[in-house]
N, C-alpha and C positions, 0 to 999 in steps of 0.2 A: 314400855313395850314388853310384850310377852317374850319369855325366853325362847330363843330360836331352837327349833327341832327337838320336840319332846314327845316321841311316839309312846304309846302304851307299852307295858311290859310284854304283852302277848305279841303285838306287832313287832316289837324290837326283836323278840326271839325268832319270829318267822322271817323277818327281813334279814337277820343275821345269817340264817341258814342259806338264803338265796343270794344275798349280796356276796357271800363268800363261795357260793356253790360253783362258780366258774373258775375259782382261783387255782384249781389243781389240774385243769385239763385244757391245754392248748389244742386247737383243732388240727388233726392230721390232714394231710393233703386229700385223702379220699372223702373227707367229710363235706367237701364242697357240694357233692350231689346227695348228701344225706338229708332225709326228710326232717323237718323242724321238730316234730314230736319225737322221732327216734333220737335225734341229737340231744334233746333235753333229757330224755330218759337215761341215755348213756352218761351224760355229764353229771347229772344229779347222783346217779348210783356210784360213779367213780369218786365223786367228791365226798359223799357221806362216808364211804369206806375209808377214805383218807383221814377225814376229821376224827372218826371214831378211834383211829390207831395212832393219831399224832397228839401226844400229851401236851406239847408246848402250844400247839394251836388251840386245843381245848381250854388251856389255861388263859387264853386271851393274849398271847404274845403279839403285841401290836406291830412291832418292827418286822416280825416274820410274816404277818398277814399282809402288811403293806408291800413287802418285797415280792410276795407271791402274786398279789394283785397286779403289780407293775409288770411282772413277767408273763402272767397267764390270762388275766381277765380281759385285757385290752383287745386281743384277737377275737374275743367272743361277744363284745358289746360295742355298739355304736355310742360311745360315751359323749362324743361331741353333740350328737342329736339329743341324748338324754339331758345333757346340761343346758343346751339351747332351749329345749322345751320347758325345763324347770325354771329358767330365768324368764321366759316369756318374751313379750315385745321388746323388753330392754336389751335382749341379745343383739338385735339388729343395730342398736345404737353403740354397741361396744366396739372398741378397737381390737385388732388382732391380739395385741398384748393383753388386754383386759379379758378377752375370751379364753386365752390360754391360762391366765391366772384363775379364772372362774372354774375351769375344768380341774385344775390342780387342787384348789381348795375344796371343791365339791367332792372329789374322789377321796381326799384325806378325811373329810368330814364323815362320809359314809363308812369308811373303814374303821375309823376310831370310834364312831358311835356304836357300831355293832360288833366289834371284835370280841369284847368281853362276853357277849351273849353266846359265843360258840360253845361255852361250857355246858349249855343246855342240851346240846346234841347228845342223844344216847342211843335209843333203839329205833329212831325214825326211819321210815322208808318213803320214797317219793314214787307215786303212781301217776304216770302221765296218761291222760285220757286220749282216745282216738282223735286225730286231727280232722276237723271239718273245714276243708279247703280244696280248691281246685288246683290241679298241677301247675297252672300258669300264674297263680297268685304270687305276688311279690311281697305282700305283707300278710301275716297270719297271727292268729291267737292260739296259743298252746295252753290248755288248761291242765292243772294237776292238783293232787292232794298230797299233803304230808301226813302220813299215818304213823301213829305210835301210841303213847298213852293219851287217853282222853279222846275227844272228838277230832275227826280229820280237819286239817287246816287247808282252806282254799288258797291256792298259789298259782297265779296265771302269768303268762309272759306275752308281750307283743314283740314280734320279730320281723325283720325285713331281710329280703334276699339282696345281697350286694354283689355287683359285678366286678370284674377286673381283679387286680392284685388283692389278695386276702378275701376272695369271693367266698360266699357262704351265708348262712343265716346268722344274724346278729341281733341281740336283744336291745331294745330301746325303752322298754317300760316294764314294770313289775307290779302285779296286783296282789296284795295280801288282805284276805278277809274283806274283799270289796273295796279296798282303798288303793288307788293307783299311786305309786311312789312319786312319779313326776308331778301329777296334779297336787299332791299333798305338799310338796316342796314349793310349787309355783305360787300357791297362796301365801306362803311365808316370805318367799323372795320378793314378791310384788310389793309388799309393805316396805321392805328395805329399799328397793329401787325407787319407789314413789317418794320416800322421805329423804333418802340420802344419795340416790343415784347409783350407778354401777360401781364406782369406787367405794361407796358406802357399803354395798353388799359384799364386795371383796373383803373389805376390812372386817366386817362382822363375821364372815366365815373364817378368816384368818385368826381372829381373836378367839372364836369358839374352838378352833383346832388347837390353839396354844393351851387353852384351859383344859381340854381333853388330854393333851399330852402330859400336863402336870399331874393329872389324876393317875397316870400310869399307863 
């Protein structure tokens, strides 16, 4: 079987930028009514400024990145929806315990896979394009470009408007250079589920995370 999760170097750098891009900015109360494109521009700008001035983060301090994601990223992302979409039909067959383990291992996998690539961040800026959506839309596509050295990098987000406690816009998918993160993982996860079941996928993710941890 092919080694699980092997994005190209370019996609790795781009995804690193965005996987961590929410790790520094929990949404304030007033952001509930903030437009999706305004929110993304604000968050990305704040995050890039933090990355550029945080030497330990740029050095790929995984423990620090994981702690920041635990504290900051969850309010800004519907990670359950992201994980469920990545797992695909197998998610409906999973028990509550299996679903929780899948979310945990998937989050650690993303963080550990891309943490080291934060050192690539230097003079980049994120330019969010004007939002094409109606005021009543509950799901939107926010398009942006990462500009720095070389050609601009396409970076898009799918967000949903959530009601109730923690209301506001939440990301549930990310597109880097035309490749959607969830669909990319779904193809890989489906092979694991088909051959080994949900527990097999969980074990594969856990083993991959252990291997990444040993690498530093």
